[in-house]
Structures are given as structure tokens and as C-alpha cells.
N, C-alpha and C positions, 0 to 999 in steps of 0.2 A: 345509520341504521336503515335497514331495508325490511319492510313488512309487506307481504302479499295479502291483499284483501279480496273478498269475493262478494258478489251481490246475487240475491234471488230476484225474482220478478218483483217489481214495485207493487205494493199493496195500495198505496194512495199517494197523491201529490197535492200539496196545499200551497197557495200563495200566502206568504207571510212577510213580516218586516223585522229586521234586526236593529236593535238600538245602535245609534251612531257610535257611542263610546266603545261598545263591544267590537263592532266592525273595525273601527279605527285602531284599536289596540291590537287586534288580531293581525292587521296589515302592518303595523309597526314591528311586531314580532317576526312576521314573514320577511320584512326588509332586513332585519338583523341576521336572518338565518342564511348561512352560506349555501345550503342545499336547496333553499326555496320551499322547504317543508318544515312544519312545526308540529311536534308531538306534545299534546297537552293532556296530562293525566287529570281526570276529574274524579278525585278520590271519593268524594261524598256519594257518587253514583256508581263507583267501580267501573268507569268507562274510560276509554281513550279517544280523544279527538285528534284527528290528523288533518291539519290545515295546509292547503296549498292555494295558489292564486285563483284556481277555478272553483274549488268546492271545499267544504268541511265535511268529513265523514266521521261517524261516531260508532265505535266498536264496544260492545258489552263484554265484560270479563267472562261471562258464561258462554258466549257464542264466539269467542276468540276472534278469528279473522273474517267473520261475516259482518258486513255493514248492516247496522240496525236502522240508521237514519243518515241521510245525506242532505246537506244544505247546498243548493246549486243555483246557478244562473243569477248571481248577485248583480244588481243593477245600480251601482253607486251613482251613475250618471243621471239617474232619475230624480235625484235630490238636488235642491237648489242651494243648500248650504251644508257644511260638514257636520253640523249637529242634528241633521234630520235622519230618521231611520232609513235603512237601506232595504229595498224590496228584494226578495229572493224566493226560491221554491224549496219547500221541505219535501223530500221524498222518503216515504216510509217503506222499509224492506222487511221488517219483522213485526209481528203483532204487538210486541212490547213497545215498539217505537212510538205509537200513538200516545200512550200514557207517559212516556219519558220526554216527549217533545216540549211540553210546557216547563218541565223542571230544568231541562237543558238551558232554557233562556235565562234561568236564575243562576245556575251553577257554573256555566261556561265563563261568564265574566269574572267570577271569583277565581276560577282556575287560571284564567289569563293574567289576572292581577298578580297572583302568586308566582306564576312563571316569569312575569316581567321583572319581578324583584330579584330574581336569581340570574342576574346578568353575567354571562360568561365572557371573561376577558381573554381574547386569543392572542394578544400581543406578547412580545418577549419580556421576560422579567429582567430587571436591572438591579444589581446589588450596589448600594451606595456605601462607601467606606468613610467613616468618621473617625478622626483622631480623638482619642480620649484625652481630655485635659485634666492633669493632676494638679492639685494644689501644691504650692511651694513647700518643700520639706517632706513631701510624701514620696516614699521610694517605690 
């Protein structure tokens, strides 16, 4: 799938931290993606998150291909263990972004969990043939 996204001038930039479990799950999904990009529908907010190794961008269904919020400059190397939060920068591109920022921290982990449960198996299918055993005297 290919989607073109656009950005206005940034309205604000904030230093934030992302829970380790959310960051780690996102990167597990990225590792499973052959294209290196993961599309995460956040149905409860009617948003789409597009994740790649550099940033997470969030698109609102009303503004279609315009980035509302981007999470960038993740610094996982700043943590001393895998269960510590990961520092990043949240860039707000749309006025609604500020009010949605806090809610995304709650809804994105739920959407990532739902997506991780829908594992796509890309391997070849194999049909196994079993001989039916009939009881003696059954024709």
C-alpha cells in the first residue's frame, strides 16, 4: 500500500516519553513487516498511524492525507534497560493535534495489541492427506 502524506508548518514541538511496552511492540511489528512500514488503524479515534523506523505519523479521517501529529527522533539508546520509557519529540501540525496527543498515548497501545493478534502468515500452505480408517465390515 502506498499513501502520500503532507505536512503544514509545525505548530508546536514537545519533548515526551513513550512507554517501553508501546515502543517495543511497535518495533516488533515493524520487524515483521516486509516493507518496513506498519499501518495501524486507531478505530476509537478514527485515525491512522503510519509507523516506520524513523517516525510515527498520525492522520485523522477528516483531514485525510495531512499529518496531524508526528512522533520523531526516538532515542532508545538513552534508556538503560528495555523496560524504561523512550524519549522522543511530538510535533503538532494541526490545532486538533494538541488535544489528541494525550489520548493517542492511551489508544495506540490498544491498537498495536489488536494488530499484533492478527498475525499474517505468508508461508506456503500444505495439504495433508489422511487415509480414512473404516471399521471392519463397513463398506
